[in-house]
DOMIMI-520625 format. One record per residue (C-alpha): residue in one letter; z, x, y; residue number from 0. Coordinates in Angstrom, 3 decimals, padded with zeros to 6 digits, m for minus. Example, Ala and Ser with C-alpha at 12.3 -4.5 7.8 and 13.67 -1.06 7.14 Angstrom:
REM residues 2
(r A (007.800 012.300 m004.500) 0),
(r S (007.140 013.670 m001.060) 1),
//
This chain:
REM residues 202
(r X (184.074 071.373 176.576) 0),
(r X (181.354 068.860 177.033) 1),
(r X (179.460 067.535 174.094) 2),
(r X (175.516 067.813 174.345) 3),
(r X (174.706 065.744 171.304) 4),
(r X (175.984 064.984 167.801) 5),
(r X (173.473 065.469 165.053) 6),
(r X (172.905 061.941 163.506) 7),
(r X (172.999 063.107 159.918) 8),
(r X (176.651 063.374 159.932) 9),
(r X (176.980 059.658 159.489) 10),
(r X (174.594 059.542 156.585) 11),
(r X (176.848 062.192 154.919) 12),
(r X (180.008 060.302 155.586) 13),
(r X (178.342 056.934 154.338) 14),
(r X (177.156 058.592 151.169) 15),
(r X (180.685 059.817 150.267) 16),
(r X (182.248 056.501 151.220) 17),
(r X (179.757 054.713 148.804) 18),
(r X (181.115 056.773 145.905) 19),
(r X (184.688 055.861 146.380) 20),
(r X (184.487 053.141 143.654) 21),
(r X (183.073 055.587 141.224) 22),
(r X (185.762 058.090 141.700) 23),
(r X (188.408 055.229 141.618) 24),
(r X (187.349 054.321 138.188) 25),
(r X (187.755 057.939 137.086) 26),
(r X (191.216 058.116 138.578) 27),
(r X (192.139 054.663 137.092) 28),
(r X (191.210 056.122 133.692) 29),
(r X (193.545 058.999 134.138) 30),
(r X (196.323 056.994 135.239) 31),
(r X (195.617 054.598 132.310) 32),
(r X (196.216 057.532 130.108) 33),
(r X (199.642 058.262 131.618) 34),
(r X (198.726 060.894 134.023) 35),
(r X (199.614 061.009 137.781) 36),
(r X (196.550 062.045 140.020) 37),
(r X (196.879 063.512 143.407) 38),
(r X (194.208 064.717 145.944) 39),
(r X (195.121 068.311 144.877) 40),
(r X (194.680 067.504 141.099) 41),
(r X (191.107 066.421 141.593) 42),
(r X (190.312 069.469 143.706) 43),
(r X (191.946 071.718 141.335) 44),
(r X (190.151 070.218 138.298) 45),
(r X (186.657 070.562 139.948) 46),
(r X (187.421 074.238 140.889) 47),
(r X (188.431 074.919 137.156) 48),
(r X (192.122 074.814 137.647) 49),
(r X (194.808 073.812 135.154) 50),
(r X (197.002 071.275 136.944) 51),
(r X (196.173 068.237 135.099) 52),
(r X (196.095 070.308 131.744) 53),
(r X (199.609 071.541 132.407) 54),
(r X (200.634 067.900 133.354) 55),
(r X (199.350 066.851 129.963) 56),
(r X (201.746 069.253 128.209) 57),
(r X (204.762 068.325 130.112) 58),
(r X (204.030 064.527 129.926) 59),
(r X (203.451 064.651 126.175) 60),
(r X (206.435 066.910 125.500) 61),
(r X (208.611 064.460 127.492) 62),
(r X (207.234 061.484 125.455) 63),
(r X (207.891 063.433 122.135) 64),
(r X (211.606 063.230 122.748) 65),
(r X (211.641 059.922 120.955) 66),
(r X (210.857 061.575 117.692) 67),
(r X (213.943 063.199 115.962) 68),
(r X (212.114 064.994 113.185) 69),
(r X (210.582 068.262 114.415) 70),
(r X (207.561 067.962 112.315) 71),
(r X (206.600 064.506 113.614) 72),
(r X (207.261 065.530 117.095) 73),
(r X (205.046 068.544 116.763) 74),
(r X (202.260 066.471 115.283) 75),
(r X (202.585 063.875 118.115) 76),
(r X (202.487 066.664 120.686) 77),
(r X (199.439 068.336 119.130) 78),
(r X (197.561 065.166 118.644) 79),
(r X (198.192 063.694 122.118) 80),
(r X (197.727 066.948 123.911) 81),
(r X (194.233 067.352 122.333) 82),
(r X (193.168 063.711 123.225) 83),
(r X (194.448 063.983 126.725) 84),
(r X (192.634 067.213 127.176) 85),
(r X (189.533 065.714 126.048) 86),
(r X (189.955 062.840 128.563) 87),
(r X (190.323 065.326 131.301) 88),
(r X (187.348 067.376 130.297) 89),
(r X (185.284 064.315 130.166) 90),
(r X (186.667 063.364 133.716) 91),
(r X (185.536 066.746 135.111) 92),
(r X (182.033 066.083 133.865) 93),
(r X (182.004 062.422 135.186) 94),
(r X (183.275 063.742 138.698) 95),
(r X (180.658 066.485 138.853) 96),
(r X (177.918 063.793 137.894) 97),
(r X (179.328 061.558 140.691) 98),
(r X (179.276 064.335 143.243) 99),
(r X (175.736 065.360 142.115) 100),
(r X (176.952 068.984 141.511) 101),
(r X (174.215 071.420 140.994) 102),
(r X (171.687 069.318 142.895) 103),
(r X (169.936 070.062 146.173) 104),
(r X (172.272 067.864 148.023) 105),
(r X (175.681 067.546 146.461) 106),
(r X (178.626 065.844 147.894) 107),
(r X (182.126 067.561 148.262) 108),
(r X (185.279 066.874 146.478) 109),
(r X (187.056 067.973 149.774) 110),
(r X (185.935 064.640 151.384) 111),
(r X (188.095 062.545 149.008) 112),
(r X (191.702 061.740 149.150) 113),
(r X (193.942 059.962 146.556) 114),
(r X (197.174 058.263 147.712) 115),
(r X (199.242 056.098 145.511) 116),
(r X (196.372 056.089 142.919) 117),
(r X (193.812 054.812 145.461) 118),
(r X (190.782 056.807 146.396) 119),
(r X (189.309 057.085 149.854) 120),
(r X (187.369 059.404 152.301) 121),
(r X (189.785 061.414 153.950) 122),
(r X (190.180 060.751 157.886) 123),
(r X (190.670 064.545 158.270) 124),
(r X (187.427 065.480 156.503) 125),
(r X (185.573 062.857 158.588) 126),
(r X (186.808 064.302 161.615) 127),
(r X (185.908 067.885 160.487) 128),
(r X (182.477 066.712 159.453) 129),
(r X (181.651 065.039 162.884) 130),
(r X (182.966 068.259 164.680) 131),
(r X (180.741 070.377 162.366) 132),
(r X (177.693 068.309 163.536) 133),
(r X (178.560 068.403 167.208) 134),
(r X (176.776 070.568 169.631) 135),
(r X (178.817 071.690 172.531) 136),
(r X (177.796 072.893 175.869) 137),
(r X (177.459 076.448 176.755) 138),
(r X (175.881 078.267 179.796) 139),
(r X (172.859 079.331 177.683) 140),
(r X (172.518 075.557 176.306) 141),
(r X (172.711 074.103 179.694) 142),
(r X (170.130 076.557 181.228) 143),
(r X (167.806 075.655 178.160) 144),
(r X (168.170 071.858 178.927) 145),
(r X (167.562 072.522 182.578) 146),
(r X (164.292 074.388 181.573) 147),
(r X (163.278 071.585 179.217) 148),
(r X (163.751 069.041 181.935) 149),
(r X (161.523 071.140 184.290) 150),
(r X (158.770 071.311 181.586) 151),
(r X (159.058 067.575 180.904) 152),
(r X (158.560 066.676 184.655) 153),
(r X (155.665 069.227 185.014) 154),
(r X (153.826 067.715 181.937) 155),
(r X (154.491 064.107 183.067) 156),
(r X (153.048 065.099 186.748) 157),
(r X (150.047 066.742 185.309) 158),
(r X (149.291 063.731 182.815) 159),
(r X (150.084 061.265 185.704) 160),
(r X (147.518 063.121 187.864) 161),
(r X (144.730 062.842 185.362) 162),
(r X (145.628 059.219 184.477) 163),
(r X (142.584 056.964 184.735) 164),
(r X (140.132 060.074 184.529) 165),
(r X (137.609 059.010 181.785) 166),
(r X (137.159 062.772 181.029) 167),
(r X (140.704 063.435 179.905) 168),
(r X (142.887 061.956 177.364) 169),
(r X (145.911 063.901 178.674) 170),
(r X (146.420 066.936 180.788) 171),
(r X (148.094 068.928 177.901) 172),
(r X (147.196 068.906 174.299) 173),
(r X (147.807 071.048 171.014) 174),
(r X (145.656 073.114 168.843) 175),
(r X (143.735 071.414 166.260) 176),
(r X (141.957 068.698 168.261) 177),
(r X (138.864 068.667 170.393) 178),
(r X (140.195 066.639 173.267) 179),
(r X (139.452 068.119 176.845) 180),
(r X (142.636 069.219 178.492) 181),
(r X (143.777 071.652 181.090) 182),
(r X (146.490 073.144 179.165) 183),
(r X (146.799 073.764 175.373) 184),
(r X (149.783 074.531 173.225) 185),
(r X (149.573 076.573 170.114) 186),
(r X (151.528 076.384 167.082) 187),
(r X (153.344 079.650 168.154) 188),
(r X (154.421 078.142 171.357) 189),
(r X (151.922 079.784 173.421) 190),
(r X (150.192 078.028 176.287) 191),
(r X (146.580 078.405 177.095) 192),
(r X (144.954 077.422 180.247) 193),
(r X (141.388 075.710 180.281) 194),
(r X (140.273 076.229 183.806) 195),
(r X (136.792 075.505 182.935) 196),
(r X (137.804 071.838 182.466) 197),
(r X (138.799 071.720 186.011) 198),
(r X (135.261 070.586 187.047) 199),
(r X (135.965 067.135 185.480) 200),
(r X (139.004 066.640 187.792) 201),
//
């Protein structure tokens, strides 16, 4: 399928996400520093109100609590550390939403980011999908519209060229809202009006 054009804003969206990788990296680094393993799925799960990281906290803390023989000490260790790490994860969610500008008129998406071996990057798969979503492909209807546009462009150019050098005309076609003399006028609704009374100046 032939490509007609790619809407340029897709690169702006890509660059904006890429520019925020460092901020997300700091967030991931803090989670890793606190003993958690962070994957792409974990971040997406967290933003979507999932429990993956919270479940990992319980498993990790219980595993570390094995060093304590006394049950009361072990339970205290688990309780205190689970609570502390849950707070870290909750704060992380707030920070990520802030980075993504969640709730704003122009938020970013967590789907754009990937975490591999603790390193944050923009997903190549997401970039490809982003470009595809901004690509306009050829269809018979679109090709016909392009042909008609070309015909109009040629007709306008021919008319303007015909009046070029005529002191009574600025151009052959104009738009509503000005007082320049013309032979054709285009309204805001796309309607074309002919001013044949101006033909005497040709």
